Backbone bond lengths (Angstrom), bond angles and torsions (degrees), N, CA, C in turn:
res aa  C-N    CA-C-N  psi(-1)  N-CA   C-N-CA  omega(-1)  CA-C   N-CA-C  phi
1 M - - - 1.467 - - 1.534 109.13 -
2 P 1.329 119.00 120.44 1.466 120.90 -177.72 1.517 111.52 -67.19
3 D 1.349 115.97 148.05 1.455 119.56 176.86 1.526 109.52 -84.21
4 D 1.346 115.51 175.11 1.466 119.71 -175.37 1.522 112.01 -60.51
5 Q 1.326 116.83 -40.32 1.457 119.73 -178.28 1.523 111.16 -61.92
6 T 1.335 116.26 -41.32 1.465 120.53 178.22 1.519 111.18 -65.55
7 R 1.336 116.63 -44.71 1.462 120.73 179.32 1.524 111.32 -58.29
8 L 1.333 116.21 -48.00 1.459 120.23 -177.21 1.520 111.17 -68.12
9 S 1.319 116.95 -37.97 1.461 121.03 178.74 1.531 110.60 -62.65
10 E 1.326 117.18 -43.70 1.464 120.52 -179.38 1.529 111.13 -71.19
11 F 1.333 116.57 -34.47 1.461 120.84 176.18 1.533 110.14 -59.92
12 K 1.331 117.32 -48.21 1.466 121.43 179.51 1.528 110.97 -64.73
13 K 1.326 116.06 -39.90 1.464 120.42 -179.63 1.528 110.84 -61.41
14 I 1.316 116.64 -42.40 1.468 120.90 -178.81 1.524 111.04 -66.72
15 L 1.333 117.03 -41.23 1.460 119.27 178.58 1.523 111.11 -63.87
16 R 1.336 116.62 -37.39 1.468 119.21 176.44 1.526 111.00 -68.17
17 Q 1.325 116.05 -42.60 1.459 121.10 -174.36 1.523 112.58 -67.74
18 Y 1.345 116.18 -40.70 1.459 120.23 -174.19 1.528 113.10 -108.14
19 G 1.326 116.49 6.64 1.459 120.46 -172.16 1.514 115.53 -63.57
20 E 1.338 117.66 -20.31 1.457 120.08 -179.27 1.527 112.78 -90.97
21 E 1.319 117.43 2.51 1.472 120.01 -176.97 1.525 112.84 -74.35
22 G 1.308 117.11 -16.19 1.460 120.76 -174.60 1.509 109.41 115.47
23 V 1.335 116.71 -67.35 1.461 121.81 175.51 1.525 107.83 -136.66
24 V 1.328 117.00 122.35 1.460 121.28 -179.90 1.526 108.93 -81.73
25 N 1.319 116.74 124.47 1.459 121.71 176.38 1.533 107.91 -92.42
26 L 1.318 117.11 97.25 1.457 120.95 -175.68 1.522 112.72 -69.89
27 D 1.324 117.69 -21.90 1.467 119.37 175.83 1.524 110.68 -63.13
28 E 1.323 116.43 -31.77 1.460 120.50 -178.76 1.525 112.77 -92.32
29 T 1.326 117.59 -28.53 1.470 119.93 -170.86 1.522 114.34 -102.90
30 Y 1.342 117.91 -25.01 1.462 119.42 -179.14 1.526 108.73 -85.88
31 P 1.344 118.86 123.81 1.468 120.62 -167.99 1.522 115.74 -78.67
32 H 1.330 118.93 -18.83 1.463 121.14 -172.40 1.527 110.97 -102.73
33 K 1.313 116.71 120.02 1.457 121.41 178.19 1.528 109.68 -91.78
34 F 1.311 116.37 146.84 1.456 121.09 -179.49 1.517 108.73 -157.44
35 N 1.312 116.03 165.36 1.461 121.57 176.16 1.523 112.43 -106.66
36 F 1.336 115.86 -20.15 1.460 120.77 -172.62 1.528 109.51 -154.30
37 Q 1.324 116.12 129.09 1.455 121.90 174.71 1.522 108.97 -146.20
38 I 1.329 116.74 147.35 1.458 121.02 170.99 1.523 107.95 -145.02
39 H 1.334 115.99 138.26 1.460 121.73 -179.44 1.521 109.33 -138.51
40 R 1.318 114.89 158.89 1.456 120.16 169.38 1.531 107.84 -83.46
41 Y 1.337 115.92 140.16 1.460 119.07 179.90 1.527 111.40 -58.63
42 E 1.330 116.84 -36.59 1.460 118.92 -178.54 1.520 111.64 -62.91
43 D 1.343 117.07 -29.56 1.469 120.11 175.95 1.527 111.06 -75.13
44 V 1.329 116.08 -38.86 1.471 120.03 178.57 1.526 110.55 -62.73
45 L 1.331 116.14 -40.25 1.462 121.08 -173.85 1.525 113.57 -92.29
46 R 1.320 117.67 -7.62 1.477 120.41 -175.02 1.529 111.11 -56.81
47 N 1.332 114.86 133.76 1.474 123.55 177.29 1.523 113.62 63.67
48 S 1.323 116.73 17.96 1.462 116.57 -179.91 1.527 112.98 -140.55
49 R 1.364 118.04 -43.20 1.477 120.72 -169.58 1.519 109.05 46.78
50 M 1.322 114.60 39.07 1.459 119.81 -166.85 1.520 113.40 -67.17
51 A 1.333 113.38 148.54 1.453 120.81 167.47 1.518 106.14 -93.65
52 A 1.308 117.55 120.00 1.463 120.91 -178.37 1.521 109.07 -86.23
53 P 1.336 118.60 119.88 1.466 121.07 178.90 1.524 110.35 -68.04
54 P 1.324 118.26 166.80 1.469 120.16 178.55 1.523 111.65 -54.40
55 H 1.326 116.14 129.91 1.465 120.66 -177.80 1.524 110.30 -149.28
56 R 1.341 114.29 158.55 1.465 122.60 175.54 1.521 108.58 -120.75
57 W 1.337 115.18 152.09 1.459 120.00 175.33 1.524 107.83 -157.63
58 S 1.325 118.01 141.68 1.471 120.81 -175.85 1.527 111.89 -88.00
59 Y 1.322 116.41 43.51 1.465 121.85 176.11 1.520 109.60 -122.57
60 Y 1.328 115.40 145.55 1.454 120.00 166.25 1.521 107.29 -73.58
61 R 1.337 116.45 140.40 1.468 120.21 179.56 1.525 110.19 -129.52
62 I 1.315 114.95 131.97 1.465 121.04 174.28 1.518 106.94 -125.40
63 G 1.314 116.35 121.99 1.461 120.59 -179.16 1.515 111.57 -125.99
64 M 1.335 115.92 150.46 1.455 120.53 175.05 1.524 109.25 -139.26
65 I 1.336 116.59 133.15 1.456 122.30 178.14 1.529 108.60 -97.08
66 K 1.333 116.64 125.73 1.470 121.40 177.46 1.527 111.67 -94.99
67 E 1.341 115.63 -36.79 1.463 121.32 178.80 1.521 108.40 -145.30
68 G 1.351 115.43 158.93 1.459 119.46 177.77 1.507 111.51 70.09
69 G 1.343 116.11 -142.33 1.451 119.61 177.74 1.512 113.12 149.45
70 G 1.320 115.55 -177.69 1.453 123.11 -179.40 1.510 109.81 -163.04
71 E 1.326 115.83 -166.43 1.457 121.80 179.68 1.525 109.34 -115.94
72 L 1.323 116.59 133.90 1.459 121.88 -179.95 1.517 111.18 -124.60
73 Q 1.325 114.68 148.48 1.457 120.73 166.51 1.511 107.18 -131.04
74 T 1.328 116.43 125.26 1.453 121.66 179.16 1.519 107.99 -130.79
75 G 1.340 115.73 115.76 1.454 119.10 -171.91 1.517 109.41 63.87
76 I 1.329 117.35 -128.42 1.453 120.59 178.60 1.530 112.26 -97.14
77 Y 1.332 116.85 10.16 1.460 120.79 -179.44 1.527 111.01 -100.37
78 K 1.325 115.90 133.21 1.459 122.13 179.63 1.519 108.02 -127.10
79 F 1.345 117.52 129.43 1.460 119.71 -175.90 1.528 111.24 -158.17
80 K 1.328 115.59 160.66 1.459 121.65 174.25 1.526 108.47 -91.39
81 A 1.332 116.05 128.00 1.463 121.36 177.19 1.518 107.41 -97.32
82 L 1.314 116.39 100.80 1.457 122.13 -177.07 1.524 109.80 -108.73
83 K 1.322 117.03 -170.40 1.455 121.25 -179.09 1.529 110.74 -53.62
84 N 1.339 115.52 130.43 1.471 123.98 177.81 1.532 113.73 70.31
85 T 1.336 117.14 20.29 1.462 119.74 171.60 1.524 109.39 -80.11
86 L 1.328 116.24 131.67 1.458 122.48 172.25 1.516 107.75 -109.91
87 A 1.339 117.30 131.33 1.465 121.89 179.24 1.524 109.42 -126.61
88 V 1.328 116.43 133.19 1.462 122.90 178.79 1.530 107.28 -121.55
89 I 1.339 116.75 115.81 1.463 121.66 -171.66 1.526 110.05 -119.06
90 P 1.333 118.02 121.28 1.471 121.03 178.18 1.528 111.46 -70.67
91 P 1.333 117.48 166.37 1.465 120.81 178.43 1.526 112.55 -66.23
92 R 1.342 114.99 152.50 1.464 124.68 170.63 1.523 113.59 66.16
93 I 1.329 117.80 9.62 1.455 120.78 175.54 1.526 108.23 -81.51
94 I 1.335 117.48 132.40 1.460 120.49 178.17 1.524 108.63 -66.56
95 T 1.338 116.15 123.51 1.462 122.84 -174.35 1.516 110.18 -131.75
96 S 1.333 117.06 143.27 1.459 121.73 174.80 1.518 108.87 -147.65
97 S 1.345 116.29 163.23 1.463 119.81 179.03 1.516 109.63 -152.05
98 K 1.344 116.11 160.21 1.462 120.67 -179.82 1.528 109.46 -163.26
99 N 1.323 114.79 172.22 1.468 123.25 173.04 1.525 113.37 56.77
100 W 1.350 116.51 43.05 1.459 120.12 175.50 1.519 109.97 -73.12
101 S 1.327 116.83 133.83 1.463 120.39 178.63 1.530 110.04 -77.91
102 D 1.329 115.86 157.69 1.458 120.82 -175.21 1.532 113.05 -66.58
103 D 1.322 116.97 -20.57 1.467 119.63 -176.54 1.526 112.71 -99.39
104 T 1.354 117.44 15.48 1.460 120.54 -176.27 1.527 111.63 -64.62
105 K 1.330 115.39 130.34 1.460 122.40 175.76 1.524 108.41 -138.29
106 G 1.330 115.18 154.60 1.454 119.45 178.57 1.510 111.12 158.63
107 Y 1.330 116.16 -152.97 1.460 121.09 -175.04 1.520 109.40 -139.35
108 I 1.326 116.43 149.54 1.456 122.04 171.10 1.526 108.24 -136.63
109 L 1.325 115.93 121.65 1.461 123.83 -177.99 1.522 109.40 -110.96
110 L 1.339 116.61 136.44 1.455 122.54 175.40 1.520 108.81 -128.50
111 F 1.337 116.24 137.67 1.465 120.26 176.01 1.519 108.44 -157.19
112 N 1.329 116.64 163.36 1.457 120.99 177.59 1.519 110.83 -125.05
113 N 1.321 115.93 177.03 1.465 120.97 -179.34 1.524 111.55 -60.74
114 D 1.331 116.19 -37.28 1.466 119.98 -177.64 1.521 111.67 -58.48
115 F 1.331 115.93 -36.40 1.468 118.81 -179.01 1.524 111.21 -62.64
116 L 1.330 115.95 -43.04 1.467 118.74 179.02 1.526 111.23 -72.43
117 L 1.332 117.22 -37.10 1.466 120.01 178.16 1.526 111.35 -62.15
118 Q 1.321 116.29 -40.73 1.464 120.44 -179.91 1.521 111.93 -65.43
119 N 1.331 115.62 -19.05 1.465 120.25 179.92 1.521 111.80 -114.00
120 S 1.360 114.68 30.99 1.472 123.18 167.75 1.520 115.26 72.84
121 F 1.348 117.74 22.55 1.460 120.36 172.23 1.519 108.52 -106.52
122 S 1.329 117.73 137.43 1.458 121.54 -172.56 1.526 111.55 -85.98
123 H 1.344 114.95 165.01 1.460 121.14 173.74 1.526 110.33 -58.96
124 Q 1.319 116.51 -32.48 1.454 120.40 -175.44 1.521 111.95 -63.98
125 F 1.331 116.07 -30.15 1.468 118.91 178.31 1.521 110.15 -59.52
126 I 1.342 116.60 -46.21 1.454 120.92 178.57 1.525 110.39 -67.72
127 A 1.327 116.66 -43.07 1.464 120.88 -176.75 1.526 111.85 -60.02
128 N 1.323 117.15 -29.67 1.460 120.94 -177.19 1.527 113.68 -84.48
129 K 1.331 118.24 -3.94 1.463 121.33 -177.89 1.527 109.50 -88.54
130 R 1.342 115.13 107.45 1.467 119.20 -177.14 1.525 112.63 -66.93
131 I 1.341 118.02 -26.71 1.464 119.92 179.92 1.521 111.63 -66.91
132 L 1.327 117.98 -14.19 1.457 121.19 178.94 1.520 112.16 -94.11
133 S 1.316 116.50 13.25 1.458 121.42 175.30 1.519 109.61 -83.18
134 S 1.333 117.23 139.46 1.462 121.23 -178.86 1.523 112.27 -66.60
135 S 1.324 117.85 -17.94 1.462 120.71 -177.72 1.522 112.25 -89.57
136 F 1.324 117.50 -8.06 1.464 119.29 -175.12 1.519 110.69 -94.62
137 R 1.328 115.91 138.33 1.473 120.43 -179.25 1.522 109.42 -56.63
138 P 1.357 118.23 130.59 1.465 120.35 -168.68 1.521 115.95 -90.09
139 N 1.332 119.66 -0.76 1.469 119.76 -171.27 1.524 112.53 -130.92
140 I 1.326 115.12 146.12 1.463 122.67 171.04 1.521 108.80 -141.07
141 Q 1.335 116.21 161.75 1.458 122.01 174.95 1.529 108.98 -100.85
142 L 1.328 116.08 128.53 1.454 121.88 179.54 1.518 110.90 -91.76
143 S 1.324 116.00 150.78 1.464 119.84 169.66 1.527 108.33 -74.57
144 E 1.308 117.15 170.30 1.468 120.48 179.32 1.526 110.88 -60.84
145 D 1.330 116.50 -42.40 1.468 119.81 179.57 1.525 110.91 -65.11
146 Q 1.325 116.49 -41.97 1.466 119.81 178.50 1.526 111.17 -64.78
147 A 1.336 116.39 -40.94 1.463 120.72 179.32 1.531 110.67 -62.40
148 Q 1.323 117.15 -38.90 1.469 120.39 177.88 1.526 110.57 -65.41
149 E 1.333 116.70 -40.35 1.462 120.59 178.98 1.530 110.67 -62.64
150 F 1.327 116.61 -44.84 1.464 120.03 178.80 1.528 111.18 -67.42
151 S 1.336 116.81 -38.46 1.467 120.08 179.59 1.524 111.34 -59.42
152 K 1.324 117.19 -39.38 1.464 120.81 178.70 1.530 111.03 -61.59
153 I 1.324 116.23 -40.82 1.472 119.69 179.47 1.523 110.25 -66.83
154 F 1.330 116.98 -43.94 1.467 120.00 178.72 1.535 110.92 -61.90
155 E 1.327 117.44 -38.67 1.465 120.58 179.85 1.529 110.87 -65.93
156 I 1.331 116.93 -37.67 1.475 119.99 175.75 1.527 109.89 -63.71
157 L 1.337 116.80 -41.28 1.462 120.42 178.42 1.532 111.06 -63.02
158 L 1.320 117.23 -39.57 1.465 120.32 176.48 1.525 110.96 -62.34
159 S 1.324 116.00 -40.60 1.460 120.92 178.67 1.523 111.25 -65.68
160 E 1.357 115.95 -42.70 1.464 119.98 178.65 1.521 111.79 -63.37
161 K 1.318 116.14 -39.16 1.461 119.61 178.27 1.523 110.79 -64.36
162 K 1.315 116.35 -40.02 1.461 120.53 179.52 1.519 110.87 -62.73
163 S 1.329 116.24 -34.55 1.464 120.45 -177.39 1.523 112.68 -84.05
164 F 1.345 116.19 -35.69 1.468 119.09 -170.94 1.526 113.82 -117.93
165 G 1.341 118.40 -3.74 1.454 120.69 175.53 1.514 113.07 74.98
166 T 1.337 115.64 -159.53 1.456 120.94 -173.42 1.521 113.33 -70.52
167 E 1.340 117.65 -15.71 1.461 119.99 177.38 1.518 111.29 -80.35
168 G 1.348 116.16 -16.25 1.451 119.76 176.98 1.513 112.92 67.55
169 S 1.322 116.16 -154.21 1.453 121.87 -175.93 1.515 109.55 -158.04
170 E 1.319 115.69 172.69 1.471 119.46 176.08 1.524 110.33 -61.40
171 M 1.332 116.77 -37.83 1.462 119.87 179.38 1.529 110.59 -62.95
172 A 1.350 117.21 -40.98 1.458 120.34 178.20 1.523 110.38 -61.93
173 A 1.327 116.95 -43.41 1.465 120.83 178.61 1.528 110.72 -61.49
174 L 1.330 116.40 -42.99 1.459 120.11 178.86 1.524 111.48 -62.16
175 K 1.329 117.08 -39.15 1.462 121.06 -179.64 1.534 111.32 -70.45
176 I 1.328 116.88 -34.13 1.458 119.43 175.52 1.526 109.97 -65.67
177 V 1.327 116.05 -43.14 1.460 120.22 176.57 1.530 110.16 -60.11
178 E 1.328 116.41 -42.04 1.469 120.06 177.96 1.528 110.58 -61.43
179 L 1.340 116.74 -42.02 1.463 120.63 177.80 1.528 111.09 -59.32
180 L 1.329 116.16 -44.52 1.460 120.43 -178.19 1.524 111.76 -65.41
181 I 1.322 116.26 -41.59 1.468 120.11 -180.00 1.525 110.63 -65.90
182 L 1.342 116.45 -46.75 1.469 120.30 178.90 1.521 111.09 -63.53
183 S 1.330 115.99 -40.99 1.465 120.00 -178.84 1.519 110.64 -63.11
184 E 1.329 116.88 -47.46 1.469 118.99 -179.25 1.524 110.65 -62.08
185 R 1.327 116.76 -38.80 1.470 119.93 179.10 1.533 110.55 -61.13
186 L 1.343 116.41 -44.47 1.461 120.19 -179.08 1.524 111.76 -70.71
187 F 1.339 116.82 -37.45 1.458 119.52 176.87 1.520 110.39 -62.75
188 E 1.321 116.84 -39.65 1.461 120.35 178.31 1.521 111.07 -61.61
189 E 1.341 115.71 -40.01 1.459 120.05 179.66 1.523 111.85 -70.10
190 N 1.339 116.65 -40.58 1.464 120.99 -174.80 1.521 112.90 -77.98
191 W 1.328 117.21 -41.26 1.461 120.10 -174.44 1.518 112.93 -102.55
192 D 1.331 117.38 -4.47 1.470 120.60 -179.89 1.520 109.78 50.68
193 M 1.343 115.26 71.21 1.462 121.10 -173.28 1.531 112.86 -56.07
194 T 1.322 116.44 -33.65 1.462 118.86 -177.62 1.521 111.21 -64.12
195 S 1.350 116.32 -47.90 1.466 119.38 -177.27 1.519 112.09 -75.35
196 T 1.347 117.79 -24.27 1.465 119.89 -177.73 1.520 112.86 -96.78
197 M 1.327 118.22 0.90 1.465 119.90 -177.97 1.532 112.93 -58.03
198 P 1.368 119.32 -40.97 1.468 117.08 176.55 1.530 112.63 -58.26
199 S 1.339 116.74 -42.33 1.465 120.10 177.85 1.515 110.97 -65.18
200 M 1.333 116.78 -41.32 1.461 120.04 179.70 1.530 110.95 -62.87
201 D 1.326 115.57 -37.33 1.464 119.18 178.82 1.527 110.51 -66.53
202 I 1.333 116.76 -39.29 1.465 120.47 177.25 1.524 110.57 -64.00
203 I 1.331 116.37 -43.35 1.466 119.93 179.71 1.523 110.32 -63.52
204 R 1.333 117.05 -43.97 1.468 120.41 179.13 1.520 110.68 -59.17
205 R 1.332 116.07 -46.33 1.463 119.85 -178.97 1.526 111.00 -67.42
206 F 1.333 117.30 -36.58 1.466 121.01 176.84 1.527 110.58 -62.67
207 V 1.340 117.30 -45.59 1.463 121.48 179.01 1.522 110.53 -61.37
208 D 1.335 117.04 -42.81 1.468 120.91 179.14 1.525 110.91 -62.35
209 L 1.339 116.52 -44.31 1.464 120.48 178.85 1.524 111.28 -64.59
210 L 1.326 116.29 -39.74 1.459 120.44 -179.13 1.525 110.84 -62.82
211 D 1.318 116.84 -40.49 1.462 120.55 178.15 1.527 111.69 -61.92
212 I 1.328 116.72 -31.60 1.468 121.04 -177.24 1.530 112.04 -84.15
213 Y 1.333 117.04 -41.77 1.459 120.38 -166.21 1.538 115.09 -111.51
214 Y 1.343 119.35 -0.61 1.470 119.51 -172.58 1.529 112.95 -56.93
215 S 1.339 117.42 -29.26 1.463 119.61 -176.75 1.526 113.20 -76.77
216 K 1.323 116.97 -12.32 1.463 120.27 -178.06 1.517 113.66 -123.38
217 E 1.321 117.02 -32.92 1.459 121.62 -174.12 1.516 110.19 -114.89
218 H 1.345 116.57 116.51 1.459 121.55 -173.79 1.527 113.47 -111.74
219 S 1.317 117.91 -4.95 1.464 119.61 -174.47 1.526 111.47 -95.54
220 V 1.318 114.83 145.40 1.470 120.33 175.06 1.524 109.28 -62.50
221 K 1.340 116.70 -34.66 1.465 121.03 -177.89 1.528 111.62 -58.64
222 F 1.339 117.32 -40.46 1.463 119.75 179.83 1.524 110.43 -58.65
223 Y 1.344 116.86 -50.26 1.462 120.65 -177.21 1.528 111.12 -68.72
224 A 1.340 116.51 -36.66 1.461 119.65 177.29 1.531 110.45 -63.87
225 D 1.341 116.94 -41.86 1.469 120.47 178.28 1.528 110.69 -61.67
226 Q 1.315 116.92 -42.08 1.461 120.68 179.28 1.529 111.28 -61.99
227 L 1.329 115.78 -30.31 1.471 121.11 -177.33 1.523 112.32 -96.62
228 G 1.335 116.76 -1.90 1.460 119.83 179.97 1.510 113.26 71.21
229 L 1.342 117.05 34.32 1.455 121.90 -176.87 1.522 110.59 -126.03
230 H 1.333 116.57 160.22 1.459 121.01 169.43 1.527 108.16 -76.16
231 P 1.331 118.59 141.92 1.478 120.23 -179.53 1.531 113.91 -53.08
232 N 1.346 116.85 -39.37 1.471 118.99 179.33 1.522 111.58 -65.12
233 H 1.333 115.67 -35.85 1.463 120.10 178.88 1.528 110.45 -67.09
234 L 1.340 116.70 -43.42 1.463 120.16 178.27 1.526 110.52 -62.67
235 N 1.342 116.83 -45.39 1.469 119.53 177.83 1.518 111.52 -57.27
236 A 1.323 116.41 -42.64 1.463 121.04 -177.57 1.530 111.23 -65.48
237 I 1.339 117.27 -42.69 1.473 120.65 -179.71 1.522 110.65 -64.59
238 I 1.343 116.47 -46.95 1.457 119.75 -178.03 1.527 109.85 -65.34
239 K 1.323 117.62 -43.27 1.464 121.80 -179.33 1.530 111.01 -62.71
240 K 1.317 117.16 -44.96 1.465 121.15 -177.61 1.519 111.76 -62.16
241 N 1.322 116.90 -38.34 1.460 120.76 -172.58 1.521 114.32 -96.33
242 T 1.335 117.96 -16.49 1.462 119.59 -175.73 1.514 114.84 -123.08
243 G 1.336 117.74 -18.00 1.457 120.14 -175.90 1.517 112.67 90.57
244 L 1.330 118.30 -11.99 1.461 123.48 177.43 1.524 108.96 -122.70
245 S 1.325 116.70 143.52 1.455 119.14 175.81 1.519 110.15 -73.46
246 A 1.323 116.58 166.99 1.462 120.38 176.26 1.531 110.03 -59.93
247 K 1.331 116.80 -40.65 1.466 121.05 178.96 1.524 110.74 -60.14
248 E 1.324 117.35 -46.14 1.469 121.02 179.60 1.524 111.49 -64.27
249 S 1.320 116.72 -37.92 1.467 121.07 178.63 1.520 111.08 -63.28
250 I 1.338 116.24 -43.41 1.470 121.03 178.21 1.524 109.96 -63.09
251 Q 1.326 116.45 -46.19 1.462 120.60 -178.17 1.525 111.61 -63.15
252 N 1.320 117.11 -42.40 1.461 120.49 -180.00 1.525 111.29 -61.51
253 R 1.335 116.12 -40.31 1.469 119.40 -179.78 1.525 110.98 -65.50
254 I 1.332 117.06 -39.89 1.460 120.61 179.73 1.521 110.73 -67.44
255 V 1.327 117.76 -42.38 1.472 121.28 179.13 1.520 110.89 -59.65
256 L 1.323 117.31 -42.83 1.470 120.39 178.21 1.524 111.05 -59.63
257 E 1.333 116.72 -40.45 1.463 119.80 -179.03 1.532 110.79 -70.38
258 I 1.324 117.38 -37.98 1.468 119.80 176.35 1.522 110.15 -60.35
259 K 1.332 117.17 -46.45 1.461 120.89 179.16 1.521 110.71 -59.00
260 Y 1.310 115.63 -43.94 1.464 120.01 -179.26 1.527 111.05 -60.82
261 L 1.314 117.07 -46.07 1.465 121.15 -178.09 1.532 111.20 -69.07
262 L 1.324 117.12 -36.05 1.467 120.26 177.66 1.525 111.05 -64.61
263 H 1.317 115.82 -35.28 1.464 119.77 -175.12 1.518 112.94 -85.68
264 T 1.306 117.57 -36.51 1.467 119.96 -168.54 1.527 113.91 -106.30
265 T 1.334 118.52 -4.36 1.468 120.22 179.73 1.525 109.96 -129.78
266 D 1.328 114.90 168.04 1.463 121.81 173.95 1.521 111.16 -101.53
267 L 1.313 117.09 15.61 1.456 120.51 178.76 1.527 110.62 -60.23
268 S 1.312 116.17 140.40 1.462 120.15 175.88 1.527 109.40 -71.89
269 I 1.326 116.07 165.12 1.463 120.32 177.30 1.528 109.48 -59.72
270 K 1.332 116.40 -38.61 1.464 120.72 178.84 1.519 110.92 -63.02
271 E 1.337 116.79 -42.40 1.463 120.74 179.87 1.525 111.46 -66.90
272 I 1.325 116.30 -40.22 1.473 120.25 177.44 1.524 109.81 -63.75
273 A 1.338 115.61 -41.66 1.465 119.51 178.11 1.529 110.64 -58.63
274 G 1.317 116.49 -45.47 1.459 119.92 179.09 1.506 112.59 -64.28
275 Q 1.342 116.58 -38.66 1.462 121.21 -178.25 1.514 111.50 -68.54
276 L 1.337 116.94 -28.05 1.460 120.56 -176.33 1.528 113.28 -106.33
277 G 1.326 116.37 18.01 1.450 119.28 169.88 1.508 116.30 81.98
278 F 1.346 118.22 16.20 1.463 121.12 175.12 1.535 108.45 -90.71
279 S 1.319 117.81 131.78 1.454 121.07 -177.13 1.525 112.42 -72.70
280 D 1.317 116.71 -18.72 1.462 121.28 -178.45 1.524 108.47 -148.98
281 Q 1.337 116.76 143.07 1.462 118.73 -178.36 1.526 111.96 -65.40
282 N 1.344 116.73 -24.48 1.464 119.13 177.61 1.525 111.37 -65.59
283 Y 1.345 116.76 -33.78 1.463 120.06 176.74 1.526 110.26 -65.00
284 L 1.323 115.76 -42.42 1.465 119.28 178.26 1.515 110.79 -63.57
285 T 1.320 117.11 -43.38 1.466 121.17 -179.80 1.521 111.10 -60.53
286 T 1.331 115.91 -45.72 1.470 119.96 179.19 1.524 110.81 -63.70
287 F 1.328 116.52 -43.43 1.467 122.44 179.20 1.531 110.64 -60.17
288 F 1.332 116.59 -48.34 1.467 121.36 -177.05 1.526 110.63 -67.68
289 K 1.312 116.49 -42.12 1.469 120.29 -177.88 1.526 111.17 -64.87
290 K 1.313 116.70 -35.72 1.467 120.38 178.40 1.519 110.88 -63.23
291 S 1.334 116.21 -34.99 1.463 120.77 -179.03 1.527 112.63 -82.07
292 E 1.336 116.76 -42.26 1.458 120.75 -169.61 1.530 114.40 -109.10
293 N 1.322 117.61 -4.11 1.470 122.70 179.88 1.527 113.63 63.55
294 L 1.312 117.66 22.43 1.462 122.99 170.56 1.511 108.63 -156.98
295 S 1.316 115.32 158.07 1.458 120.02 -176.34 1.522 110.42 -75.95
296 P 1.353 117.79 160.59 1.465 119.92 175.10 1.526 112.31 -57.78
297 A 1.337 117.69 -38.20 1.464 120.49 -179.88 1.522 111.21 -63.55
298 K 1.333 116.88 -43.58 1.470 120.10 179.30 1.531 110.42 -68.93
299 Y 1.320 116.75 -36.00 1.466 119.99 177.08 1.528 109.65 -61.60
300 R 1.337 116.79 -46.33 1.468 120.26 -179.82 1.530 110.96 -64.52
301 S 1.319 117.93 -42.99 1.470 120.47 -178.26 1.523 110.90 -66.03
302 A 1.332 117.58 -30.42 1.468 120.50 177.66 1.515 112.28 -67.68
303 L 1.344 116.55 -21.01 1.465 120.99 -179.73 1.526 112.25 -85.30
304 A 1.317 115.89 -16.91 1.473 120.15 -174.56 1.533 111.10 -69.92
């Protein structure tokens, strides 16, 4: 069984190795399987201050920053994680981070459904947690008292991991459940879930549509029409709740797919343009260069 230092070292190595692919699939590339892990942010970031490229992982993640901070993007949400930021990230959501300060401290918890099932909690418990929806804003700011309360729970989880390893314990499962209950309560207070549910439903439907149509439909108008909204209204809702406009969200998704195809296939730029709904490869080149400050050809050659 690898120790924490080995796990973290291999995690960083994989992100560096596959970081240019577009989106790193950690389920396929990270060699060590587990049901439960918790680390201090200072250990994760030690000797690296790394910028984590876009990646997916089939674990629920709950993180809290005690000091310092950085910038995160999870799904279509972009935010600064500063002192006393709590973030709750569902599985398989594309996540990235950058610009971590040298004094960053805090906690990052990872667990899966199997961990709770093994400790007598049902799938339905997770299914009923609205904060674990991909359409819901993943971050809130805690008060000092709230941050201390959460810190105590994270410290107990660290202690349980030290005693019981990656399989955890019933106490660890109970503390994770406590974290989820407290988090949802605070999210309800901070974001007023009742009044924002219409917006959350629009965001959820927008994300679902984007996953289906991003390769063919690039205009905000298309998605707004599907949702029965004016494009300006859709942009305003997405911007208010995520930090990115609908247009920026669409563009970011397309750029990730271009990077993926450039890295993992031998498709020509013209073929990629056709596959992603560009009428001419020059349009794709201009689009990509505006986002990445280099052409698709130069991006691909840099990977060789």
